[in-house]
C-alpha positions as CSV (number, residue, x, y, z in Angstrom):
1,M,0.2,40.8,38.5
2,R,-3.0,41.1,36.3
3,K,-4.0,37.6,35.2
4,N,-5.1,36.7,31.5
5,I,-7.9,34.4,31.5
6,V,-10.1,32.6,28.9
7,L,-13.6,31.9,29.8
8,L,-14.8,29.2,27.7
9,G,-18.4,28.5,28.0
10,F,-21.9,30.0,26.9
11,Y,-21.6,33.6,27.6
12,V,-22.6,35.2,24.2
13,G,-23.6,38.8,25.3
14,D,-27.0,40.0,26.0
15,E,-27.9,41.2,22.5
16,Y,-26.8,37.9,20.9
17,F,-28.6,35.7,23.6
18,E,-31.9,37.7,23.4
19,K,-32.1,37.5,19.6
20,Y,-31.2,33.9,19.1
21,S,-33.2,32.5,22.5
22,K,-36.4,33.6,21.0
23,G,-38.8,30.9,20.3
24,D,-36.7,28.1,22.2
25,S,-38.5,25.5,24.1
26,F,-36.2,25.9,27.1
27,P,-34.3,29.0,27.0
28,Q,-31.2,28.9,29.4
29,V,-31.7,32.1,31.2
30,A,-30.7,31.1,34.5
31,A,-27.5,29.5,33.5
32,Y,-26.8,32.5,31.2
33,K,-27.3,34.9,34.1
34,L,-25.0,32.7,36.4
35,E,-22.2,32.7,33.9
36,G,-22.2,36.3,33.6
37,R,-21.9,36.9,37.3
38,F,-18.9,34.5,37.2
39,L,-17.4,36.5,34.6
40,D,-18.2,39.9,36.2
41,A,-16.4,38.7,39.6
42,M,-13.4,37.6,37.5
43,R,-13.1,41.1,36.1
44,L,-14.1,42.9,39.3
45,G,-11.0,40.9,40.8
46,G,-8.7,42.4,38.3
47,A,-8.4,39.8,35.5
48,F,-8.5,40.5,32.0
49,V,-10.8,38.0,30.5
50,N,-11.4,36.9,26.7
51,T,-14.3,34.7,26.2
52,V,-15.0,31.9,23.8
53,A,-18.5,30.9,23.6
54,S,-21.3,29.2,21.7
55,I,-24.7,29.8,22.5
56,A,-26.7,27.0,24.9
57,V,-29.9,26.2,22.9
58,S,-32.2,23.4,22.6
59,T,-31.4,21.1,19.8
60,Y,-33.5,20.9,16.8
61,P,-36.3,20.5,16.4
62,R,-37.1,21.9,19.8
63,N,-35.5,25.0,18.5
64,K,-36.2,25.6,14.9
65,R,-33.0,27.3,13.8
66,I,-30.4,25.0,12.5
67,F,-27.5,27.3,12.4
68,F,-26.3,30.0,14.6
69,P,-23.5,32.4,13.2
70,G,-20.3,33.2,14.9
71,M,-19.2,36.7,15.6
72,Q,-16.3,38.8,17.6
73,K,-16.5,41.9,19.8
74,V,-13.7,43.5,21.3
75,S,-13.8,45.8,24.4
76,S,-11.2,47.5,26.9
77,E,-12.2,44.4,29.2
78,G,-11.5,41.8,26.7
79,S,-12.5,39.9,23.4
80,C,-15.6,37.9,23.0
81,R,-15.5,35.4,20.3
82,I,-18.7,33.6,19.5
83,V,-18.3,30.5,17.7
84,P,-20.8,29.2,14.8
85,L,-23.0,26.3,15.9
86,L,-24.7,23.7,13.8
87,N,-27.7,22.8,15.8
88,L,-28.6,19.1,14.8
89,P,-28.7,16.0,16.9
90,M,-25.2,14.4,17.2
91,L,-23.4,17.4,14.9
92,K,-24.1,19.8,17.5
93,M,-21.6,18.6,19.8
94,F,-19.0,18.0,17.2
95,S,-19.8,21.5,15.8
96,R,-19.3,23.1,19.3
97,L,-16.1,21.2,19.8
98,L,-14.4,22.5,16.5
99,G,-15.5,26.0,16.9
100,T,-14.2,25.9,20.5
101,L,-10.9,24.6,19.5
102,Y,-10.6,27.2,16.7
103,G,-11.6,30.3,19.0
104,L,-9.0,29.0,21.7
105,F,-6.2,28.3,19.4
106,R,-6.9,32.1,17.9
107,L,-5.8,33.3,21.0
108,R,-2.5,31.3,21.4
109,K,-0.6,34.4,20.2
110,S,-1.9,36.5,23.2
111,K,-0.6,35.3,26.6
112,T,-3.0,33.1,28.5
113,D,-2.5,32.2,32.1
114,M,-5.6,30.0,32.4
115,V,-8.7,28.6,30.9
116,C,-11.8,28.7,33.1
117,V,-14.5,26.3,31.8
118,Y,-18.1,27.1,32.6
119,A,-20.2,24.1,33.2
120,A,-19.0,20.6,32.9
121,H,-20.0,20.2,29.2
122,T,-18.0,17.6,27.2
123,P,-17.0,19.7,24.1
124,N,-15.8,22.5,26.1
125,L,-13.9,20.4,28.6
126,V,-12.3,18.4,25.4
127,A,-11.2,21.8,24.1
128,A,-9.6,23.0,27.1
129,Y,-7.8,19.5,27.8
130,V,-6.5,19.8,24.1
131,F,-5.4,23.1,24.6
132,R,-3.6,22.5,27.7
133,K,-1.9,19.4,26.1
134,F,-0.7,21.5,23.1
135,L,0.3,24.8,25.1
136,G,0.7,23.9,28.8
137,V,-2.1,26.2,30.0
138,N,-4.2,24.9,32.8
139,Y,-7.8,24.7,33.0
140,F,-10.2,25.1,35.9
141,V,-13.9,24.1,35.7
142,Y,-16.9,25.9,37.2
143,I,-19.5,23.3,38.2
144,P,-23.0,24.6,39.0
145,D,-24.6,21.2,38.8
146,L,-23.2,17.7,39.1
147,P,-22.6,16.0,35.9
148,I,-24.3,12.9,36.7
149,Y,-27.4,14.6,37.5
150,M,-27.5,16.9,34.4
151,D,-30.3,16.3,31.5
152,M,-31.5,13.0,33.0
153,G,-34.5,12.7,30.5
154,V,-37.4,10.4,31.4
155,G,-38.2,7.6,28.9
156,R,-35.1,7.7,26.9
157,L,-33.9,5.1,24.4
158,L,-31.6,2.6,25.5
159,V,-28.7,3.8,23.2
160,T,-29.4,7.4,24.3
161,R,-28.9,6.1,28.0
162,V,-25.8,4.2,27.3
163,L,-24.4,7.4,25.6
164,K,-25.4,9.4,28.6
165,K,-23.3,7.2,30.7
166,I,-20.3,7.3,28.4
167,D,-20.5,11.1,28.2
168,S,-20.9,11.3,32.3
169,W,-17.7,9.1,32.7
170,L,-16.0,11.3,30.0
171,I,-17.0,14.6,31.9
172,D,-15.7,13.1,35.4
173,N,-12.3,12.0,33.6
174,L,-11.9,15.5,32.3
175,I,-12.7,17.2,35.4
176,S,-10.1,15.1,37.2
177,R,-7.5,16.4,34.9
178,S,-8.1,20.0,35.4
179,A,-6.1,22.2,37.9
180,G,-9.1,22.9,40.0
181,V,-12.9,23.3,40.3
182,F,-15.2,26.2,41.5
183,V,-18.4,24.7,43.1
184,A,-21.8,25.7,44.6
185,S,-21.1,23.4,47.6
186,E,-18.3,21.9,49.2
187,Y,-20.3,18.5,49.3
188,M,-20.4,18.5,45.5
189,V,-16.4,18.0,45.7
190,A,-16.9,14.8,47.9
191,D,-19.4,13.4,45.5
192,S,-16.6,11.9,43.1
193,S,-13.6,9.9,44.0
194,R,-12.0,11.1,40.9
195,W,-11.6,14.7,41.7
196,S,-12.7,14.9,45.4
197,K,-8.9,15.9,46.3
198,K,-8.8,18.5,43.7
199,P,-8.2,22.3,44.8
200,F,-11.6,23.9,44.9
201,M,-13.4,27.2,45.7
202,V,-16.9,27.4,46.8
């Protein structure tokens, strides 16, 4: 039976990505391509996949653009909803969370068997968790990098380091509430006592 999946992440399509990544200090090319391969794999496996995404970009002022517009495209393979993003410090995560929740709940009328979250990013994980609580749809997490080692930053302020630790704890907690994980190596699963017993696929 064909599965209806929502891929929740950063895959915005080549045209949008190329247009709005120009001039970015750290364009997320490798991560974008990897998520694209993950999407291709699910569709080649016979799944019908709708995507809800916001672009992964550096926060202002490293990227001079403050606002990224939303848009939607529909094809025979599934819809692609790009949510608008306010690219300012602190507001960026809140903006991504609200946009992602809106995008997910817009799909509530179509049958969704599961949500796949690409990368352990707090707003996307929170949105998937809330969606599961309201509609009972399980979510799975694709983890290309261990959250504790992501965006370490050298010479950060004390408050930033504290917030990063809180964020890492929250990510770990939300992964532990997922139905399973996709990882790049089986050794990644054993790293956390919170989700080491989760069903996983390498």
